[in-house]
C-alpha positions as CSV (number, residue, x, y, z in Angstrom):
1,X,14.0,39.7,-95.3
2,X,15.3,37.9,-92.2
3,X,11.8,37.6,-90.7
4,X,10.5,36.2,-94.0
5,X,13.3,33.6,-94.1
6,X,12.5,32.6,-90.5
7,X,8.9,32.2,-91.3
8,X,9.7,30.1,-94.3
9,X,12.0,27.9,-92.2
10,X,9.3,27.4,-89.6
11,X,6.8,26.5,-92.3
12,X,9.2,24.0,-93.8
13,X,9.9,22.4,-90.5
14,X,6.1,22.1,-89.7
15,X,5.5,20.6,-93.2
16,X,7.3,17.5,-92.1
17,X,4.6,16.7,-89.5
18,X,1.6,15.1,-91.2
19,X,-1.9,16.6,-90.9
20,X,-3.8,15.1,-88.1
21,X,-0.7,14.1,-86.2
22,X,-1.0,13.3,-82.5
23,X,-0.5,16.1,-80.0
24,X,2.3,16.0,-77.5
25,X,1.7,18.4,-74.5
26,X,5.0,19.8,-73.1
27,X,4.7,21.2,-69.6
28,X,7.1,24.2,-69.5
29,X,8.5,26.2,-66.6
30,X,11.2,28.9,-66.9
31,X,14.6,28.0,-65.6
32,X,17.6,29.9,-67.1
33,X,19.6,29.5,-69.2
34,X,17.8,26.8,-71.1
35,X,14.2,27.5,-70.5
36,X,13.4,31.2,-70.9
37,X,10.8,33.6,-72.3
38,X,11.6,35.5,-75.5
39,X,11.0,39.2,-76.0
40,X,7.3,38.4,-76.8
41,X,6.8,36.3,-73.6
42,X,6.9,33.0,-75.5
43,X,8.8,29.9,-74.3
44,X,12.3,29.8,-75.8
45,X,15.8,28.5,-75.1
46,X,17.8,25.3,-75.9
47,X,15.5,23.0,-74.0
48,X,12.5,24.2,-76.0
49,X,14.5,23.8,-79.2
50,X,15.3,20.2,-78.2
51,X,11.6,19.4,-77.5
52,X,10.5,21.0,-80.8
53,X,13.0,19.0,-82.8
54,X,12.2,15.8,-81.0
55,X,8.5,16.2,-81.6
56,X,9.1,17.1,-85.3
57,X,11.3,13.9,-85.8
58,X,8.6,11.9,-84.0
59,X,5.9,13.4,-86.3
60,X,4.0,14.8,-83.3
61,X,2.5,18.2,-82.8
62,X,4.1,19.9,-79.8
63,X,1.8,21.9,-77.6
64,X,3.6,24.0,-75.0
65,X,1.7,24.7,-71.7
66,X,3.5,27.3,-69.6
67,X,3.2,27.0,-65.8
68,X,5.1,27.3,-62.5
69,X,7.2,24.2,-61.6
70,X,4.7,23.0,-59.0
71,X,1.9,23.1,-61.6
72,X,4.2,21.4,-64.2
73,X,4.7,18.5,-61.8
74,X,0.9,18.3,-61.0
75,X,0.2,18.1,-64.8
76,X,2.6,15.3,-65.2
77,X,1.2,13.5,-62.2
78,X,-2.4,13.6,-63.4
79,X,-1.5,13.0,-67.1
80,X,-2.8,16.3,-68.5
81,X,0.8,16.9,-69.7
82,X,2.8,14.3,-71.6
83,X,6.4,15.4,-71.4
84,X,8.8,17.9,-69.8
85,X,12.5,18.6,-69.6
86,X,14.8,20.1,-67.0
87,X,13.3,18.4,-64.0
88,X,14.6,15.6,-61.8
89,X,13.1,12.5,-60.4
90,X,12.9,11.5,-56.8
91,X,11.2,9.1,-54.4
92,X,7.8,10.8,-54.6
93,X,8.0,11.7,-58.3
94,X,9.0,8.2,-59.5
95,X,5.4,7.1,-59.0
96,X,4.3,9.3,-62.0
97,X,7.5,10.1,-63.9
98,X,9.6,8.0,-66.3
99,X,12.7,9.2,-68.1
100,X,13.5,8.6,-71.7
101,X,16.8,6.9,-72.7
102,X,19.4,7.9,-73.4
103,X,20.3,10.9,-71.2
104,X,20.7,13.9,-73.4
105,X,23.5,15.6,-71.4
106,X,25.7,15.1,-68.3
107,X,24.6,16.1,-64.9
108,X,25.1,19.7,-63.8
109,X,26.5,20.9,-60.5
110,X,24.6,22.3,-57.5
111,X,26.3,25.4,-56.1
112,X,25.8,27.6,-53.1
113,X,25.2,31.4,-53.3
114,X,25.8,33.7,-50.4
115,X,25.8,37.5,-50.0
116,X,29.1,39.1,-51.0
117,X,29.2,40.8,-47.6
118,X,28.9,37.4,-45.7
119,X,32.4,36.6,-44.3
120,X,31.6,32.9,-43.7
121,X,33.7,30.5,-45.7
122,X,31.7,27.4,-46.8
123,X,33.9,24.6,-47.9
124,X,32.2,21.4,-46.8
125,X,28.7,20.0,-46.8
126,X,28.5,20.1,-43.0
127,X,29.1,23.9,-43.1
128,X,25.4,24.1,-44.3
129,X,24.0,22.6,-41.0
130,X,23.7,25.8,-38.9
131,X,22.4,28.0,-41.8
132,X,19.0,29.0,-43.2
133,X,19.1,27.5,-46.6
134,X,17.0,28.9,-49.5
135,X,15.6,26.5,-52.0
136,X,13.1,26.9,-54.9
137,X,9.8,25.2,-54.3
138,X,9.4,21.9,-56.0
139,X,13.1,21.6,-57.0
140,X,15.1,18.4,-56.3
141,X,18.8,19.1,-55.9
142,X,20.8,15.9,-55.0
143,X,19.8,12.9,-52.9
144,X,21.9,13.6,-49.8
145,X,20.6,17.1,-49.5
146,X,17.0,16.3,-50.4
147,X,16.8,13.6,-47.7
148,X,18.7,15.4,-44.9
149,X,16.3,16.2,-42.1
150,X,19.0,18.2,-40.2
151,X,18.9,21.1,-42.6
152,X,16.8,24.2,-42.2
153,X,15.2,24.9,-45.6
154,X,13.0,27.9,-46.6
155,X,11.3,27.7,-50.0
156,X,10.7,30.5,-52.5
157,X,8.4,30.2,-55.5
158,X,11.1,30.9,-58.1
159,X,14.7,31.9,-58.5
160,X,14.1,35.6,-58.7
161,X,12.2,35.5,-55.4
162,X,14.9,33.4,-53.8
163,X,17.6,35.8,-54.8
164,X,15.7,38.7,-53.4
165,X,15.2,36.8,-50.1
166,X,18.9,36.1,-50.0
167,X,19.7,39.8,-50.4
168,X,17.1,40.6,-47.7
169,X,18.8,38.2,-45.3
170,X,15.8,35.9,-45.2
171,X,18.2,33.2,-46.3
172,X,21.8,32.7,-45.3
173,X,22.6,30.9,-48.6
174,X,20.7,29.7,-51.7
175,X,21.1,26.3,-53.3
176,X,21.0,26.6,-57.1
177,X,21.9,24.8,-60.3
178,X,25.3,26.0,-61.5
179,X,24.0,26.9,-65.0
180,X,21.3,29.1,-63.4
181,X,23.8,30.7,-61.1
182,X,26.1,31.6,-64.0
183,X,23.2,33.2,-65.8
184,X,21.8,35.1,-62.8
185,X,25.2,36.4,-61.6
186,X,25.7,38.1,-64.9
187,X,22.8,40.5,-64.2
188,X,24.0,43.9,-62.9
189,X,21.6,43.8,-60.0
190,X,23.4,40.8,-58.5
191,X,26.9,40.9,-59.8
192,X,28.5,42.8,-56.9
193,X,26.1,41.6,-54.2
194,X,26.2,37.8,-54.4
195,X,29.0,35.4,-54.7
196,X,29.4,31.7,-55.2
197,X,30.7,29.7,-52.1
198,X,33.7,27.4,-52.4
199,X,31.6,24.3,-51.7
200,X,29.7,22.7,-54.6
201,X,28.2,19.3,-55.3
202,X,28.6,17.1,-58.3
203,X,26.0,14.6,-57.3
204,X,23.2,13.9,-59.7
205,X,22.1,11.8,-62.6
206,X,22.6,12.7,-66.2
207,X,20.0,15.0,-67.6
208,X,17.0,13.3,-69.1
209,X,13.6,14.1,-70.6
210,X,10.7,13.2,-68.4
211,X,7.4,11.6,-69.5
212,X,4.2,11.0,-67.5
213,X,3.4,7.4,-66.5
214,X,-0.3,8.5,-66.6
215,X,-0.3,10.0,-70.1
216,X,-1.6,7.5,-72.8
217,X,0.2,9.6,-75.5
218,X,3.6,9.5,-73.7
219,X,3.3,5.8,-73.0
220,X,2.3,5.0,-76.6
221,X,5.1,7.1,-78.1
222,X,7.8,6.3,-75.6
223,X,9.7,4.0,-77.9
224,X,9.6,6.4,-80.9
225,X,10.6,9.3,-78.7
226,X,13.6,7.4,-77.3
227,X,14.7,6.4,-80.8
228,X,14.7,9.9,-82.1
229,X,16.3,11.3,-78.9
230,X,19.1,8.8,-79.4
231,X,19.6,9.9,-82.9
232,X,19.7,13.6,-81.8
233,X,22.4,12.8,-79.2
234,X,24.4,10.7,-81.8
235,X,24.3,13.3,-84.6
236,X,25.3,16.2,-82.3
237,X,22.0,18.1,-82.6
238,X,21.5,18.4,-78.9
239,X,25.2,19.3,-78.2
240,X,25.0,22.1,-80.8
241,X,21.8,23.5,-79.3
242,X,23.3,23.5,-75.8
243,X,26.6,25.0,-77.0
244,X,24.7,27.8,-78.7
245,X,22.8,28.6,-75.5
246,X,26.0,28.4,-73.4
247,X,27.8,30.8,-75.8
248,X,24.9,33.3,-75.7
249,X,24.8,33.1,-71.9
250,X,28.5,33.8,-71.7
251,X,28.0,36.9,-73.7
252,X,25.4,38.0,-71.2
253,X,22.2,37.5,-73.1
254,X,19.9,34.6,-74.0
255,X,19.8,33.0,-77.5
Protein backbone atom coordinates (compact mmCIF):
# COMPACT_ATOMS: atom_id res chain seq x y z
CA UNK A 1 0.00 0.00 0.00
CA UNK A 2 2.81 2.41 0.88
CA UNK A 3 4.45 1.85 -2.53
CA UNK A 4 1.12 2.50 -4.27
CA UNK A 5 0.61 5.74 -2.35
CA UNK A 6 4.15 6.86 -3.17
CA UNK A 7 3.56 6.18 -6.86
CA UNK A 8 0.29 8.10 -6.78
CA UNK A 9 1.98 11.03 -5.08
CA UNK A 10 4.70 11.06 -7.72
CA UNK A 11 2.15 10.98 -10.53
CA UNK A 12 0.19 13.80 -8.91
CA UNK A 13 3.33 15.93 -8.60
CA UNK A 14 4.30 15.25 -12.22
CA UNK A 15 0.80 16.08 -13.44
CA UNK A 16 1.35 19.73 -12.49
CA UNK A 17 4.06 20.01 -15.18
CA UNK A 18 2.46 20.53 -18.60
CA UNK A 19 3.15 18.18 -21.48
CA UNK A 20 5.98 19.45 -23.66
CA UNK A 21 7.51 21.45 -20.81
CA UNK A 22 11.09 22.62 -21.18
CA UNK A 23 13.80 20.33 -19.86
CA UNK A 24 16.15 21.48 -17.08
CA UNK A 25 19.37 19.43 -16.83
CA UNK A 26 20.63 19.09 -13.25
CA UNK A 27 24.30 18.06 -12.99
CA UNK A 28 24.50 15.91 -9.84
CA UNK A 29 27.47 14.67 -7.84
CA UNK A 30 27.28 12.83 -4.53
CA UNK A 31 28.17 14.76 -1.37
CA UNK A 32 26.74 13.57 1.93
CA UNK A 33 24.47 14.27 3.66
CA UNK A 34 22.37 16.19 1.11
CA UNK A 35 23.36 14.58 -2.21
CA UNK A 36 23.38 10.79 -1.92
CA UNK A 37 22.36 7.66 -3.80
CA UNK A 38 19.38 5.62 -2.60
CA UNK A 39 19.27 1.84 -2.23
CA UNK A 40 18.74 1.53 -6.00
CA UNK A 41 21.67 3.79 -6.89
CA UNK A 42 19.49 6.75 -7.83
CA UNK A 43 20.17 10.38 -6.84
CA UNK A 44 18.43 11.27 -3.58
CA UNK A 45 18.71 13.54 -0.56
CA UNK A 46 17.51 16.99 0.45
CA UNK A 47 19.28 18.85 -2.35
CA UNK A 48 17.67 16.57 -4.93
CA UNK A 49 14.27 17.15 -3.30
CA UNK A 50 14.85 20.91 -3.48
CA UNK A 51 15.73 20.75 -7.16
CA UNK A 52 12.73 18.58 -7.99
CA UNK A 53 10.34 20.91 -6.21
CA UNK A 54 11.92 23.99 -7.81
CA UNK A 55 11.56 22.44 -11.27
CA UNK A 56 7.95 21.42 -10.55
CA UNK A 57 6.95 24.91 -9.43
CA UNK A 58 8.73 26.38 -12.44
CA UNK A 59 6.85 23.95 -14.73
CA UNK A 60 10.09 22.44 -16.01
CA UNK A 61 11.00 18.78 -16.49
CA UNK A 62 14.05 17.96 -14.35
CA UNK A 63 16.61 15.66 -15.95
CA UNK A 64 19.31 14.50 -13.51
CA UNK A 65 22.75 13.71 -14.93
CA UNK A 66 25.04 12.00 -12.41
CA UNK A 67 28.79 12.62 -12.68
CA UNK A 68 31.90 13.24 -10.55
CA UNK A 69 32.37 16.83 -9.41
CA UNK A 70 35.00 17.59 -12.05
CA UNK A 71 32.62 16.47 -14.80
CA UNK A 72 29.73 18.41 -13.20
CA UNK A 73 31.79 21.59 -13.44
CA UNK A 74 32.76 20.84 -17.05
CA UNK A 75 29.08 20.36 -17.97
CA UNK A 76 28.19 23.71 -16.43
CA UNK A 77 31.15 25.35 -18.15
CA UNK A 78 30.17 24.12 -21.62
CA UNK A 79 26.43 24.57 -21.09
CA UNK A 80 25.46 20.89 -21.46
CA UNK A 81 24.02 21.16 -17.92
CA UNK A 82 21.77 23.99 -16.85
CA UNK A 83 21.82 23.92 -13.07
CA UNK A 84 23.43 22.39 -9.98
CA UNK A 85 23.40 22.69 -6.20
CA UNK A 86 25.96 22.22 -3.46
CA UNK A 87 28.89 23.77 -5.33
CA UNK A 88 30.68 27.05 -4.71
CA UNK A 89 31.90 29.81 -6.95
CA UNK A 90 35.43 31.12 -7.23
CA UNK A 91 37.66 33.24 -9.47
CA UNK A 92 37.85 30.64 -12.25
CA UNK A 93 34.25 29.46 -11.97
CA UNK A 94 32.71 32.92 -12.07
CA UNK A 95 33.32 32.98 -15.83
CA UNK A 96 30.67 30.29 -16.35
CA UNK A 97 28.61 30.17 -13.14
CA UNK A 98 25.86 32.42 -11.84
CA UNK A 99 23.95 31.91 -8.61
CA UNK A 100 20.24 32.29 -8.12
CA UNK A 101 18.90 34.73 -5.56
CA UNK A 102 18.04 34.35 -2.79
CA UNK A 103 20.47 32.04 -0.99
CA UNK A 104 18.59 28.96 0.21
CA UNK A 105 20.55 28.36 3.45
CA UNK A 106 23.37 29.85 5.54
CA UNK A 107 26.98 28.93 4.87
CA UNK A 108 28.41 25.79 6.42
CA UNK A 109 31.71 25.47 8.25
CA UNK A 110 34.90 23.87 6.97
CA UNK A 111 36.48 21.55 9.54
CA UNK A 112 39.78 19.68 9.71
CA UNK A 113 39.95 15.92 10.23
CA UNK A 114 43.00 14.13 11.55
CA UNK A 115 43.82 10.62 12.68
CA UNK A 116 42.76 9.89 16.25
CA UNK A 117 46.32 8.71 16.96
CA UNK A 118 47.85 12.02 15.79
CA UNK A 119 48.91 13.95 18.92
CA UNK A 120 49.17 17.35 17.20
CA UNK A 121 46.76 19.96 18.49
CA UNK A 122 45.55 22.20 15.66
CA UNK A 123 43.99 25.40 16.94
CA UNK A 124 44.87 28.10 14.41
CA UNK A 125 45.02 28.52 10.64
CA UNK A 126 48.83 28.74 10.64
CA UNK A 127 49.02 25.30 12.27
CA UNK A 128 48.20 23.95 8.80
CA UNK A 129 51.34 25.36 7.18
CA UNK A 130 53.77 22.47 7.84
CA UNK A 131 51.20 19.75 7.09
CA UNK A 132 50.24 17.68 4.07
CA UNK A 133 46.65 18.75 3.55
CA UNK A 134 44.13 16.50 1.87
CA UNK A 135 41.45 18.07 -0.31
CA UNK A 136 38.81 16.71 -2.68
CA UNK A 137 39.50 17.43 -6.33
CA UNK A 138 37.48 20.35 -7.66
CA UNK A 139 36.18 21.53 -4.28
CA UNK A 140 36.45 25.19 -3.23
CA UNK A 141 36.66 25.57 0.55
CA UNK A 142 37.00 29.23 1.58
CA UNK A 143 38.86 32.13 -0.08
CA UNK A 144 41.87 32.40 2.24
CA UNK A 145 42.60 28.68 2.01
CA UNK A 146 41.93 28.36 -1.71
CA UNK A 147 44.35 31.20 -2.57
CA UNK A 148 47.14 30.37 -0.08
CA UNK A 149 50.20 29.25 -2.07
CA UNK A 150 52.11 28.36 1.10
CA UNK A 151 49.98 25.29 1.77
CA UNK A 152 50.88 21.78 0.60
CA UNK A 153 47.73 20.22 -0.83
CA UNK A 154 47.15 16.72 -2.15
CA UNK A 155 43.89 15.98 -3.94
CA UNK A 156 41.74 12.85 -3.85
CA UNK A 157 38.92 12.22 -6.35
CA UNK A 158 36.20 11.94 -3.67
CA UNK A 159 35.63 11.96 0.08
CA UNK A 160 35.90 8.17 0.51
CA UNK A 161 39.27 8.13 -1.21
CA UNK A 162 40.41 11.13 0.84
CA UNK A 163 39.48 9.43 4.11
CA UNK A 164 41.37 6.29 3.10
CA UNK A 165 44.44 8.39 2.27
CA UNK A 166 44.19 10.09 5.65
CA UNK A 167 44.12 6.73 7.45
CA UNK A 168 47.02 5.50 5.30
CA UNK A 169 49.07 8.56 6.34
CA UNK A 170 49.17 9.93 2.82
CA UNK A 171 47.63 13.10 4.31
CA UNK A 172 48.27 14.65 7.71
CA UNK A 173 44.83 16.24 7.75
CA UNK A 174 41.76 16.47 5.55
CA UNK A 175 39.72 19.59 4.86
CA UNK A 176 36.01 18.83 4.70
CA UNK A 177 32.62 20.48 4.95
CA UNK A 178 31.27 20.12 8.50
CA UNK A 179 28.04 18.50 7.28
CA UNK A 180 29.97 15.85 5.38
CA UNK A 181 32.26 15.29 8.35
CA UNK A 182 29.31 14.67 10.68
CA UNK A 183 27.89 12.13 8.27
CA UNK A 184 31.18 10.31 7.60
CA UNK A 185 32.27 10.09 11.23
CA UNK A 186 29.08 8.21 12.12
CA UNK A 187 30.30 5.29 10.01
CA UNK A 188 31.75 2.52 12.17
CA UNK A 189 34.84 2.24 9.96
CA UNK A 190 35.87 5.81 10.85
CA UNK A 191 34.33 6.47 14.27
CA UNK A 192 37.34 5.51 16.44
CA UNK A 193 40.08 6.23 13.90
CA UNK A 194 39.45 9.85 12.89
CA UNK A 195 38.70 12.94 14.95
CA UNK A 196 37.83 16.56 14.29
CA UNK A 197 40.56 19.09 15.09
CA UNK A 198 39.86 22.08 17.30
CA UNK A 199 40.36 24.55 14.45
CA UNK A 200 37.47 25.26 12.09
CA UNK A 201 36.59 27.98 9.62
CA UNK A 202 33.31 29.85 9.33
CA UNK A 203 34.22 31.69 6.13
CA UNK A 204 32.05 31.29 3.10
CA UNK A 205 29.02 32.67 1.35
CA UNK A 206 25.47 31.47 2.00
CA UNK A 207 24.49 28.39 0.05
CA UNK A 208 23.07 29.09 -3.41
CA UNK A 209 21.87 27.23 -6.48
CA UNK A 210 24.22 27.55 -9.46
CA UNK A 211 23.20 27.99 -13.08
CA UNK A 212 25.36 27.94 -16.20
CA UNK A 213 26.04 31.24 -17.95
CA UNK A 214 26.37 29.19 -21.16
CA UNK A 215 23.02 27.43 -20.91
CA UNK A 216 20.24 29.07 -22.95
CA UNK A 217 17.62 27.31 -20.81
CA UNK A 218 19.12 28.51 -17.52
CA UNK A 219 19.46 32.06 -18.77
CA UNK A 220 15.92 32.10 -20.13
CA UNK A 221 14.44 30.65 -16.93
CA UNK A 222 16.60 32.50 -14.41
CA UNK A 223 13.91 34.96 -13.32
CA UNK A 224 11.25 32.24 -12.94
CA UNK A 225 13.61 29.97 -11.00
CA UNK A 226 14.57 32.80 -8.66
CA UNK A 227 10.93 33.68 -8.03
CA UNK A 228 10.02 30.13 -7.09
CA UNK A 229 13.19 29.67 -5.05
CA UNK A 230 12.29 32.78 -3.04
CA UNK A 231 8.81 31.35 -2.42
CA UNK A 232 10.30 28.02 -1.25
CA UNK A 233 12.55 29.85 1.20
CA UNK A 234 9.70 32.05 2.44
CA UNK A 235 7.14 29.27 2.94
CA UNK A 236 9.65 27.03 4.77
CA UNK A 237 9.77 24.27 2.16
CA UNK A 238 13.56 24.25 1.97
CA UNK A 239 14.02 24.52 5.73
CA UNK A 240 11.78 21.49 6.24
CA UNK A 241 13.67 19.45 3.63
CA UNK A 242 17.04 20.27 5.19
CA UNK A 243 15.75 19.62 8.73
CA UNK A 244 14.47 16.20 7.68
CA UNK A 245 17.86 15.30 6.22
CA UNK A 246 19.68 16.59 9.31
CA UNK A 247 17.44 14.52 11.60
CA UNK A 248 17.98 11.39 9.52
CA UNK A 249 21.77 11.91 9.49
CA UNK A 250 21.71 12.36 13.28
CA UNK A 251 20.07 8.93 13.54
CA UNK A 252 22.92 7.51 11.50
CA UNK A 253 21.12 6.94 8.21
CA UNK A 254 20.14 8.88 5.11
CA UNK A 255 16.51 9.99 4.49
